[in-house]
N, C-alpha and C positions, 0 to 999 in steps of 0.2 A: 611359299615361304610363310605367309600369314597364318596358314593352317598349322604349320609346324610350330610357329612361335606361340600360338594359343595352347597347343598341346603341351609345350614345355612348361607353361604356367600351371596347367592342370597336374602334370606329373610331379612338379616340385611342391605342390600343396599337400598338407596333411589330410588324410582321408581314411584312416583305419575305421572299420565298422564301429559305430558308436562315437566317433571323434572326427566328424566330417566338416567341421567349421571352416577349415582352410580352403578346401575345394569349393564349398558353398559360396564363399566370398568372391572367389575367382569367377564362378559362373554368374553370380548376380551382377558383377561389374560388366562382364561381356554381354549379357543378355539385355540389360536395362535399356539401352538405346533402341532396341528393336521390338519391345513389347509394350502393351497398354497397361499392364499391371504385373507387379511382382511381389511375392510375399514369402515368408517362412512360417510354416505351421508349428504347432506346439512341440513336436518331436524332432524338428529340424529339416523336414522336407522342403525343398525349394520349389515353388509353384509359380509359373509365369503364364500370362494369358495374352493372346492377340486376337482381336475380333470379338463379335458379340452376335451370335446367331446359331442356326442349325446347319449341319450337324456339329456336335461337340466331339472333337477328336483329341485324345490325350496321348502324348508321346513321352515315354519315360526312359530314363537310364539311371542306374544306381550310382551314387556318388562314392560309396564305400569300397574299400579294398580289404583283402585279408591282412591280418597283422598279428600282433602278440600283445600280452599284458603282463606287467610285472606282478609276480605271485609271491615272491619271498626274497629277502636280502640276507645273505649269509654273513657271518661275522668277519670273514676274510675278504668281503667286498664283492663276491660273485653273486650274480642275480639270477634267480630262477624265474621261469615264466610259463604262462599257459598260452595256447593258441586262440586266436579270434578268427573264425572261419576255417575253411578247408585246406590244411597244409599237408604236404608230403614231408615227413621229418628229414628225409635225405637232403632236401633242398635247403633246410635250415642250417645244417652243419657247415661250419667255417664260412658263414655269410656275414656281411656287415648289416647292422641295424641302427635305427635312430630312436632313442627313447625321448618321449615328450614329457620332460620334467617341468617343475614349477619355475626353473630358471632358464628355460629354453631347451633346444634339442641337444642331446648328448649322443655322440657316436659310440657304438660298442660293437663287439664281435661275438658271434656264437662260437664258443671254444670247442676245440676238437683234440682228441688224443692223437699224437703223431703216429703214423703208420710204423715207424721204426721200432716202437715198443709194444705193438699189438701182437698177440698170439694169433695163430691161423684161425682158430675157432672164433675168436673175437671179431675178426674181419668179416665173418659170414653172418654175424648176428644182425637182426634188424635194429635200426636206431630208435631208441625209446626217448620220449619227451622228458621223462624224469631224469635222464642222464645229461641233458643239455643245460647250458648256462650261458649268461651274457657276461662278458668281461669289458668293463669300461676303463680299466687301468687303475681302479681303486685298490687300496691296500686293506681297507676295513669298511664295515657297514657305516661307520660315522662319515667316512669320505663320500660314500654313495649318497647318504642323506644330505650332506653339505652341498653336493652337486645338484640338489633339487629332485633327486629320484626317490620315489616312494612306491609302496604297494598300490596297484591300481593304475599306474601310469601306462599309457598306450605306447606300443612299440611298432615301428613300421620298417619294412625292408628298406635298405638304403641303396638306391640306384639312381640312374640318370637316363635321360632320353638321348639316343644316338642314332645318326643316320647310317644305314648300311648301303650297299650298292643299289643302283636303280632307285626305286621308290620305297624300298623296304626300310623299316625302322625297328629298333629294339629298345626295351625299357621295362620298368616295373609299373604295376598298377594299370596296365592296359584294360584289365577287367575291373572297372568298366569306364575308365577315363576316355577310352576311344568313343564309347557311347555318349559320354558327356560332351565331348567335342562335337559329335554329330548333332546333338540337340542345339547347341549354340549356332552351328552353321545352318541348320534347318530354319530356325527363327530368323536369321539374317536373310535367308533366301525367299521366304514366304511373303508374297505381296498380293493384295486384292482378293483375299479369300473371304467369301461371304459368310462362312460359318465361324466357329470358334476353335482355336487351337490352344491347348494347354500343354506346357512343357513341365515335366516333373522330374527333378533331380532327387532321387529317393535315398533314404538312409537304411542301413542295416539289412541290405538284401543278402549279404553273405552269411548272416547269422540267423536266417529264418524268414526272409521276405517280409520284414517287419514294416518298413516305411510305406510301401505301396498300398497297404490295406486301407488305412485311414484316408490317404490322399484320394484314392479312387472312390471311396465312399462319399467323401465331401464334394468332389467335383461332379460325380455322377455322369461320366462321359457316355457317348453312344458307342465308342469303340476305344480300345487301348492298343497301342503299338509299343512294345518294349524294344529298345536297341541295346544289345549286349554283345559280348564276344563269345566265340565258341571254339571248340577244338578243331584244329587243322589236322587232317589225316595224310598230309603229303610229305612226311619225313620218314627216314629209313626205319626208325623204331616203331612206326605206326602201321607198317605193312601187315596186311592180314587182319586188321581191326575193323574192316568194313565201314570206314569213314571216308566218303567221297569228297569231303570239303577240302578246298585248297586255298592257300594264301594267294591273293592277286587275281582270283577268278570271279569276284563279284559278291554281292550280298547273299547271305544264307537265310533261307526260310526254315525255321525250326518247326517241323510239322508235328513232332512229338518229343516230350521230355519225360522226366521221372513221374510227374504228377498231372500233366495235362496234354491236350492236343489242340492245335490251331483250328479255330472254327472254320468250316468250309467257306463261308462268305468272305472271311478275311483272306483266306488263301486265294480265292477267285479275284478279289480286289487287288492283292499284291501282284499277282501274275499279270493282270491287265495294266497296272501301273508300270511294271517292268517292260512290257511290250511297247507301251506308249513312249517310255523313256529310252528304248532301245538298249536295255541292260540285260546282261546274262544273270540268271538266277541259279543259285545252288540250293540243294535241299538236304535236310538233315533229319534223321530219326535217331534221337538220343536215348541211350539206356539209362543214363543218370543225369543229375543236375536239374536245375529249374531256374526260371527268370521271373521278373515282376509280372510278366504276362501269364505265368502259370497260375497265379493266385486270383487275378482279377475276374475270371469267369465265376468265382464264388462270391463276389461282392454284390450286395443288394440282391436283385433278382437275377444277377448274372450279366456280365459285360462281355460282348464279343471281343476276343483278344488274340494277339499273335506276336511273335518275336522275329525281328529282323536282326541277324547277327553278322559280326565281322570275324572272319576266320583268323585265329591267332595261334602261332606255334608256342609250345612250352608254357601253356597257360598256368596261372598260379605260381609263377616263379618270378624272380627279379630280372629275367632276361627274355621276356616274351618278344616274339617277332611278328610283325604285321606289315601290311602294305597300305601306304597313304591313299592309293587309288581306290582301295576297297572302301575306305571311309568316305571318299568323295562320291562313290557309287551309291552307298547307303543314303547319303544326304539327297542325292538326285532322285532316288527311288521314293523316299518318304515324302519329299516335296511334291512329286507327281501324284502320289497316292492321296495326299491331302486335297489337292486340287480336284480330284475326281471322286472324293469320298461320298458326296451326295447321291451318286449313282449306285452305290453299293451298301451304304450304311442306313 
């Protein structure tokens, strides 16, 4: 229950890429009693430290999620927008959103043309971003401005966290609020480690792996583990996609993504930790996508890095599905890995 309650706080916090202040404050409050030092760097990354010695292990999760930004306000009160991060336009259509204006959050909907008046050819056409708009109920641009909405405001998917049957959950922003939850729980669980553990909640991962670069450069750790979500291949529409990862089957080691590969010593380390913790590991070879651990091998002279992921269905939508037991397993794996890090790093 405590784990779910903390996740609720993370899910409800604002966290669109470039606008991570809300989730950063939640993480800071949750982490503070369990760390020796906590700070926020110049671009908004949250960095917490426990211990003082070797090896220096850095564990990261990105605080940001995909969202939108107000691009234009039309005279009749409809709002045009651009995407922030990787969206499928089909998901946007007829969804609820929250605009972060100067007077607080404003709920809106992404308008859609009723199917009753669509021609057959129109139904088959791909959805174009330029045809989409947000309706907040305003009758004019003056009403929109009066509500505190202006060009450049961030817009987030509007969803909530719900329990499904068994230990399954659904919600928006699992990528990567599940990773942020894991960071908090890892720091709570780590005791008597002779080295140094750094926790980094990074910004703007979804828009170019931005935050991790300066953080890793400044901390100069001996190894980086990123905790992120990844695609689950266990639903009907994913059959034939050669994705063996499943929800509820344990942590996923991302062996390859679009721009990097897990270093051999990190893979060996993670496998040893899983064996010690008696955990099942899943493996993934990704065609696309990247994580914070994809870029850290290029920082300074190169930092050995790897990603431990939580399988999630319907990723980058407001209705992602994951399993709480997978989060618990990732925490257990990483805590065990940190304890044995001096043997492998």
